[in-house]
N, C-alpha and C positions, 0 to 999 in steps of 0.2 A: 721601612726604607730610609736610608740616610742620604742627605743632600750634600753634594759638592757644589759650593757657590763660587762662581767666577765673577769678579767685579771688573767690568770693562769689556765692551764688545768691539774691540779693535782686532787687528790681525793676530796679536798674541793671544788674546782671550778666546777668540773663535778657534784658532788652531789648537789651543789647549783642550777646549771642549771636544773638538773633533778627534784628537788623539785619545782622550779619555774614553770617548764613546766607543772606540774600537776595542778597548781593553776591559771595561768594567763588566761586572755581573749586573745585568739590568734589574735583577730582583733584589739587589743589595743597595745600589746607588741610583740616585736621580741627579743629573747635571742641570744646574740652573745658571744662566747668565743674567746679571743685573747691569743694565746700561742706562745711564742718566739721561741720555738723549736718544739717538738712534745708532744702530751699529755702524761703526766707521765714521762717526761724526767728528771725532777729535783728531789725534795725531795721524792715525792711518789715513783718514780722508784728506788731511791737510798736507801729507807728504808728497814728494815729487814722483813717487811710484818707480824709482830707479833701483835696479838690482845689479850689484857688481860683485866680483870675486877678488878684486885687488885690495889686499890688506898687508900690513907689514908685520903681523903677528900670526904665527901658525894656527893657533886655535881659532882665531876669528876667520881666517881664510878657509880653514877646513869646514867650519860651521856654515859659512856663506856658500861654499862649493856644494856641500851636501844639500843645502836648502835649494840652491839653484836647480840641481838635478830633479828635485821633487816638484818644484814649480814648473819646470819645463814639461814634466810628465803630466801634471795637471792640465796644462794648456793644450797638450796633444789630445786629451780625452774630453775636453769641454769646448764647445763652440763659443761659450760666453767669455772665455779667457784667451785674449790675444797677447802672447808674449812677443814683443817687438824688439828684435836685436838691433842695438845701436852701436855698441863699442864705446870704450872709454879711453881717452888720452889723459895720462897723469904726467903733469909737468913739475919738475923740481930744478933747483939750481945745479949747474954742471958739477959743482964741487961735491955733490952728493951722488955722483954717478956710480961709484963703487958700491955704496949702500943699496942703490936701486938695483944694480945687477945681482947682488946677493939676494935681495928680496925676490926678484924675478925667478932666480934659481930655486928658492924655497917654494914659491907658488907652482912652478913647473913640476917639482917633486910630488905635489899633490894632484897632478893631472890637470891643473888649471891652464887654460890657453892664454898665455900672456907672453909678450916679447918686448925686447928693447928696440926702439926706433931711432934712426939717425939718417942724415943726408937725404938721399932721394926717396927713401921709404916714407918719411914724414911729408915731403913735398907732394908725393903722389897721393898720399892718403888724405891730406888736408891742404890743398893749394892755397897759397897766400898767407898761411899762418906764420907768425914770428916765432922761430924756435932757436934764435941765437943764444948761445951760452946756457942752454937748457938740456937736461936729460929727460927722456920721455919713455914711459912705459905704455903699452897698449893692451888693455883688457878686452879681448875680442868678443867675448860673450856677454858683456854688460848689456842689460836689456831694460825695457820699460814694460810695466804691467799696471794697467789702470786700477788704482786702489779700490774704488767703489765697485768695479766689476768683480774684483777678488772677494770683497765683503759679501756681495750678493751670492757668489758661488759658495762661500763657506757657510753662510746662513742657511742656504738650502741643504747643504750636506749635513750640518749638525741637526737640523730639524728632522731630516729623514732618519737620523739615529735616535730620535726621541729627546733631544736636548730642548729644554724650555728656555725661551728668551723673553725677558721682561724689560722692554724698552720704556723710556720715560719714567724710570725708576731710580730715584736718587737715594744713595745710602746715607742715612742720617746719624747712625750710631752702631757700634759693634761692641758686644760684651761677651767675654769668655764665660763658659759654664762647664760643668763636669761632662756634659754630653757633647760639647763643641762650642758653637757660637750662636748668639741671638743677634739678629741683624734688624735694626729698625730702618724701614725705608719709607719713601713718600707714598707707596702703595700698600703699606702694611708690613707686619713683622714676619720674618722668615728664619727658620732654624737651619744651621749647617754643621755637619760633622767636620768638614774641611772647608777652608776659604782660600781663594787664590786672588791676589791683587794684581791685575794686569792693567792698571790705569796709567802707567808710565809717568808723565809729568805731574799727574795728580796723586802719585803714589803716597806721598806723606800726608795728604789730606785724609786719606783712609787710615794710614798707619797711626796717625795721631789719636784716632779713636781707641786704639789699643795701647796708647801710652808710649809710643816710641817713634823715632824717625830713622830713615835710612839716609846715608850721605849722598843724597840725590838733589841736584839743582835743576830747575827749569829755566832755560836761558832763551830769550827771544831771538827769533830769526826773521828777517824780511826777505820775501821772494819778489823779485821784480820781473815783469813779463815784457818782452820786446817782440815786435814784428820786424823781420828783415827780408830783403829780396830773396826770392827762391834760390838764385844762383849762389847766394852767400851761405845759405843753410842746407845746401844740397848734400853735403857729406853725411848728415844725420848723426855725427859723432858727438858724444858728450865729452866735457872737459873738466878735470879737477886740477886746478892750477895753484900750486903751493908757492909760487913766486909772486903772482898777482892776486892771490887770495880770493878766487871766485870758483864757483861750481856752476856749470852751465849744462842744462838738459834740453836738447832740442825736441820740439814737437812739430807736427805737420804745419800748424798755423802760427807758431810762435816759439821763442826760446824762454826757458825758465831759469833765472839766475839768482843765486843766493851766495852768501859769504862762507868762507871756511876759516874765518877769524872770529873767535868768540870773546865777548866782553863779559867776564864772569860777574861783573857788578850789575848786569842787566837781568837779574833774576825776576821772574814774572809769575803771575797767576793769570789764568784765562779770564776773560770777561764772563759775565753771567750766562751768555749764550755759547760759551766754549770757544769763542773766537779771539783773535788778537788784532789790534789796530796796526795798520801798515804805515811805516815811517817813510814818507815820500822823498826824503832827502837821499834815500838809497838809489833812486832812479838814476841820478847823475853820477853818484859815487861808483855804482857797479859799472856804468857805461865807461867811465874813465879806466877802470881796471880791465875791462874787456878790450878796450882799444889798444892797450899795450901788447896784448897777445894777438888780437884779431883786428887789424887796421880797417878792414871793410865794415866794421860795426859802426862807423861814422854815419851810416845810412839807417841805423836802427831807429824805430819809432816806439815810444813807450806805450804800453797798454795798461799801465798801473801796476798793481801788485797786491799782495796779501801778507799778513803777519801769521807766523806760526811759532812753534817753540821746539826745542829738543831737551831731553832730560839726560843729565850727565852725572857720572860718579867721579871721585878724585883721580882715578886712573883711566877714565874714559871707556872702560869695559863694563858691560851690563852686570847687574845682579839678577841671577836666575836661580831660584831654588827655595828651600825651606828657610824660615827665619828661626834661628836657633833657640831663642828664649820663649817662643810661642808655639807650642805643639800644634801641628796640623794647619799652620798658616804659611802661605807661600807667596813670593813676590817675583815679578819680572819688571825691571825698571832700569834706568840709566843707560839707555841704548846709544846715546850720542848721535842720534839721527840715523841709526842703521838697523833698528828693530825690524822694519818691513822686509829687509833683505834676509832675515834669519827666521821668519815666523814658523816654518815647518819644524826646524830643530828646536826652537823655543817650546813649541807645543809638545814635542816628544819628550824633551828633558823634564818638563814639569809633570806630564802625565805619569811617567815612570816613577818620579819621586813621590808624587801624591799617592800612588797605589803601592808604593814600596816594592817596586819591581827592580831587579838588578839593572842598572843603567846600561844602555847600548853604547854610550859614550862617556865612560867614567872620567876621562881627562877633561871633558868639557864641564861636567858637573863640578869638578874641583876648581877649574879656571873661573867659572862664573859664580862661585859660592860667595855669600856675604862675608864669610869668615876671613877671606883674603884681605879685606879692608881693615881688619883689626891687627894687621901685622906690620904697621908703620910703612905701608907702601905709599910713596908720595905721588902727587899728580904729575902728569907729563906735560911738556911744552914742545911745540914744534913737531906735532905728530903727523907724519905724512900719510896716514891712512884715515884720519878723521879731521881734526881741527887744530889750528894754531890758537894760542891763548893770548889775549891782550892783558897785560898786567894792570 
């Protein structure tokens, strides 16, 4: 029996294991997940758990929409998964109105429920919000799904399918051989016919063992938490504000605020425990940004925050698929903070590539391929579906 080794037990790794387990011949392959801590401990567990369909690129929107449909179905069949619909308001400068309207038309052509808001519509939806000189899109089905509840669900599913999960297992070295790969770990050596690297921000720590790097940077993000009066937070709507550069996700007890302006000079590696220090200066900085859009946030009380990171590529789209110069080696990385929103499609794309099955979504396979980054594609700035970039 041949082993398929998945390094990383987050949403992408678990989804890949689950999709593989539905397709493999169990007499031919054994799927093994290696996780240096516990499943969901890294970026999946540190993410805000938000799922949206609003993107300004068709392929990303299609992947998100297809993933959302599957996540919704999962939640309908499992009492452990509560998909909480919140809705997302996307703000941009009014000068970009035509571009936003074109983008909304593209999303609607995919069946995504999104609309343009103005006048009384925005006043009724979010009383007291400052929308002067802004254009506003409304992603109706943007939702919250608790990341650790999802991890628990996927762990249960893959174990039922015979997948082996080895937690607290650090990969120390990988060597290619004629039969595949020899992987030295903190709990012993293991052989693999195929290897999948789904460690996201840690991807190049693993890739370096095979003598190469992908063009992926891990950039630090600070999340600040605030408590606000119930009447202030009663709408339950999330906001992505590309004028004031903040991302706000409301929860029952607090709101989670982070930035959508990346400083590419702040490349980081996680601390030994996989965590990141929180920079307290952002408590006041975010609140100032919030007040420009939400005057009632003057009553917000800080609850501290936490550090996390996102992994990005030069064009801000992920790399998903086989690595051309290393047979039977696959990666999923560079999600720019959106991997959690796409995990069902990520898993399917990788599973079909690994087993050499005709892809269900060939256009996505091409769009996410590593090879596109070898064609002189430059990084983007001012991207209204992910992040702005600070020079």
